[in-house]
N, C-alpha and C positions, 0 to 999 in steps of 0.2 A: 495290698498296696506296698510298694517298696519303701524301705527306710531311706531317708534323705540326710546326708551329713554335709552341712555347708562347707566345712574345712576341706574335706577331700574333693568336693565338687569344684571348689575354687582352685585348688592346686592342679587338678586334672585339666581344667579349662585354660589355665594360664601358662601351662607348660609349652604348648605348641607355638604361641607367639614369641616366647623367649628363645626357643630353638631357632625360629626363623631369624631373629635378631642376631643370634650368635653365628649362625651359618653365613648370613649376609655380611657381618662384620669380618669374618674370616676370609670370605671370598674377595671382598673389597681390599682388605689388607694384603692378601696374596697378590692380587693384580697390581696394587700400588707399589708393593715392594719389588715386584719383578721389573718395574721400570728402572730400577737401580741395580746394575749388574754386579757391583762389587760385593764380595762375600760379607765384609763387615757392615757395609752400608745396607745390605739386604735385610739382615736381622734387626738392625736398629729401626729401619723404616717399617718393617713388618710389625714389630711390637708397638711402635708409635702409632701407626694407623690403626692397628687392631684396638688399642686402648680408646682412642677417640671414637671410633665407630661403635665399639662395644658398649661403652658407657653412655653414648647418646642414643643408641638403638634400642636398648632394653626398655627404658621408660616410654619411649615413643610407641613401641610395639605393644606394650601393655595398655597404654591409654587408647590406642587405635582399636585394639581387639575388644576391650571392654566396652567402648562406645558402640562398636558394631554389634557385639553380642547383645547388649541391652536393647539396641534399636531393633535387631532381628527378632528377639524373643517377645518384644512388646506387642500387644494387641491393638495398640493405638497407632495412628499414623505419625510416628515420631520423626520420620526421615525429613519432614519439612522443618524441623527444629535442629536436627543434627547436622544436616548438610551445610547450612549457612555458618554454623559454628566452626565446622572443620575448614571451610573455605576462609573464614576470618582468621583462624590460626595460621593457615598457610600463607595468606596474604600478609599478615603481620610479621611473621618470620622473614618472609621475602623482603619486605620493605626494610626491616631492621638490619638484616645481614647484608643485603646487596646495596643498601644505601650507605653503609659504613665501609671503612677499609678493613674488612675482616679476612683473615686467611682461612677461615673455616666455612667457606661458602659451599664446598663439596659435602661437608658434614650435614649442612642444612638440606641440600638437595637429597642426600641419602635419607635423612630423617623424614622428609616430606614423602618420599617414595615408600618408605617403610610404613608410615602412618596410613597412607592410602591402601596399601596391600593388606595391612592388618585390619583396617576398618572393613574392607570388603570381605576378608576371611571371617571376621567376627560376625558380620551381618549374615553370612551364609550359615555359620554354625548356630547362631541364635534362631534363624528361621527354621532350620532342621530340627532343632531341639523343640521348638514350639509345635511343629507339625507332627512329630513323632508321638508326643504325649497328648495330642488333642483328643483322641478317643477316650483315654483314661480320664481326662478332665471332664469330658461330657458325661461319661458314666457316673462320675462322682456328683455332677450337678443334677442329673436325672434321679439318682438315688436320694439326694437331699430333697428334691421336689416330691418324690414318693413318700418319704418319711413325713414331710410337712403336710401332705394331703391326708395321710393317716391320722396325724395329730389333729388336724382341723376337723376331720370326720368324727373322731372320738370326742371332741369337745363341742360338737354341734356348731361349728363355725362355717361360714360360707366356703364352698368348694374352691372357688377361684382365689388364688393368692393375690396379694397386693402387687401392684405394678412395680413398686420401688424395690421389691425383694430381690429380684435378679438383675439389677441394673448392670449393664456391661457384660453380662454372661451370654455365651452363645446358645444356651439352652432356653433362653427366655422366649416368650411368645410375642 
């Protein structure tokens, strides 16, 4: 069995959504700054837009990816709970920003788009992670069952294990 380090796993898993947020902010800032042709105005607009989209994008990307990854890796049907929560966040942001006289409406649109993309990417990553390690998990469950049967046989206990022993496990009967 391979050694698991939660710190390195977390860093490795959270780097891709941060990169997506950085690249997205850079592209939006570049497009936004090119609308202004003056040399001085270009750099001012570029860094201004980059700052807003960068600082708004990274937390949104991390939250979206984390929700998606945990939904994808879960063995329970969690999508019924996650999807309404995401739609409620999007609806709440939309009502708040578009209902007020806010100049940051485009940042909210970008953040919602980034949330949806990160959520989808996280769901796919979590599902892949779950399916790749399914065989190892089942082997561990079957090995545990074999050891318990040996233990029960050595102690003169009934051969069949209690039904509650493997609740929620794929290897249960």
